C-alpha positions in Angstrom: 40.8 8.4 12.5 38.7 6.0 10.4 39.4 3.0 8.2 36.6 1.5 6.1 36.7 -2.3 6.3 36.6 -4.4 3.2 34.1 -7.1 4.1 32.9 -9.8 1.7 29.2 -9.4 2.6 27.4 -6.8 0.5 25.0 -5.8 3.3 27.6 -5.6 6.1 29.2 -2.1 6.5 32.4 -2.1 8.6 34.6 0.7 9.9 37.5 0.8 12.3 37.7 4.0 14.5 40.7 5.0 16.5 42.3 8.0 18.3 40.4 11.2 18.2 37.4 11.2 15.8 37.4 14.3 13.7 34.9 16.2 11.6 36.3 14.5 8.5 35.7 11.1 10.1 32.1 12.1 10.9 31.5 13.3 7.3 32.9 10.1 5.8 31.1 7.8 8.2 27.8 9.7 7.7 27.9 9.8 3.9 29.3 6.3 3.4 26.7 4.7 5.7 23.9 6.7 4.1 25.0 5.5 0.7 25.2 1.9 1.9 21.7 2.1 3.4 20.4 3.4 0.1 21.8 0.4 -1.8 20.4 -2.4 0.5 17.1 -3.5 1.9 18.7 -4.1 5.2 22.2 -3.4 6.5 24.3 -4.6 9.4 27.2 -2.6 10.8 30.5 -3.5 12.4 32.2 -0.8 14.5 35.8 -1.7 15.6 36.8 0.7 18.3 40.6 1.0 18.9 41.6 3.5 21.6 39.0 6.1 20.6 39.7 8.9 23.1 37.6 11.8 22.0 35.2 13.3 19.5 36.2 16.6 17.9 34.3 18.8 17.5 32.0 17.2 20.0 28.8 19.0 18.8 29.1 17.6 15.3 29.2 14.1 16.7 26.3 14.8 19.1 24.2 15.8 16.1 24.9 12.6 14.1 21.6 11.1 13.2 20.3 9.1 10.3 17.3 9.8 8.2 14.3 8.2 10.0 13.3 6.1 7.0 16.7 4.3 7.3 16.5 3.4 11.0 14.5 0.3 10.4 16.9 -0.8 7.6 19.8 -1.2 10.0 18.8 -4.2 12.0 22.1 -5.3 13.7 25.1 -3.3 15.0 28.2 -5.0 16.5 30.7 -2.9 18.4 34.1 -4.5 19.0 36.8 -3.2 21.3 38.4 -3.5 24.7 37.9 0.1 25.9 34.2 0.7 25.0 33.5 3.7 27.1 29.9 4.2 28.3 29.5 7.5 26.3 30.1 5.6 23.0 27.6 2.9 23.9 25.0 5.5 24.9 25.5 7.3 21.6 25.1 4.0 19.7 21.8 3.4 21.4 20.6 6.9 20.4 21.9 6.6 16.8 20.4 3.2 16.2 17.2 2.9 18.4 15.6 0.3 16.1 18.7 -1.9 15.9 19.9 -4.8 18.0 23.3 -3.9 19.4 25.9 -6.3 20.7 29.3 -5.6 22.1 32.4 -7.8 21.9 35.9 -7.7 23.2 38.6 -7.0 20.6 39.7 -10.6 20.4 36.1 -11.7 19.5 35.9 -9.8 16.2 35.1 -13.0 14.3 32.3 -13.8 16.7 30.9 -10.3 16.0 31.0 -11.0 12.3 29.3 -14.4 12.7 26.5 -12.7 14.7 26.1 -10.0 12.1 25.9 -12.7 9.4 23.2 -14.6 11.3 19.6 -15.0 10.4 17.6 -11.9 9.6 13.9 -11.4 10.3 13.5 -8.9 7.5 13.9 -9.1 3.7 17.4 -8.2 2.4 20.4 -9.3 0.4 23.3 -11.4 1.5 23.8 -14.2 3.9 21.0 -14.9 6.3 18.5 -12.9 4.3 15.0 -14.0 3.5 13.1 -13.4 0.3 10.9 -10.3 0.1 7.3 -11.6 0.4 5.8 -8.5 -1.2 8.1 -8.9 -4.3 6.9 -12.5 -4.9 3.3 -11.6 -4.3 3.4 -8.8 -6.9 5.1 -11.0 -9.5 2.4 -13.6 -9.2 -0.4 -11.2 -10.1 
């Protein structure tokens, strides 16, 4: 099951996952995250894992991959939960190879959000973003 989180930061995507993750969960997560990545120069993601016990069908989740041009757009991923099984963490590293990934126990959800909102080393929108040097250089010409 999935529940999209309403976060105040425009470039932070949040989702809570629980129980058995279905094909519908996969499709919603994939399309919503792709849409979010298309709207922002950089994106940060918060996954809140609550008693996730399985992926069904497993082969759909195994194939989850994002378009290569977006991988660099996702610079930070925070995973929050008390039962973060090794398989999920391995999948997160495969899905987001260019991202910095941090894990937090469930009671440290606010710490995860603070980390996500922290300084960014790349241009973007929202808290912690820096201006795009290419945009200012072009406007001066």
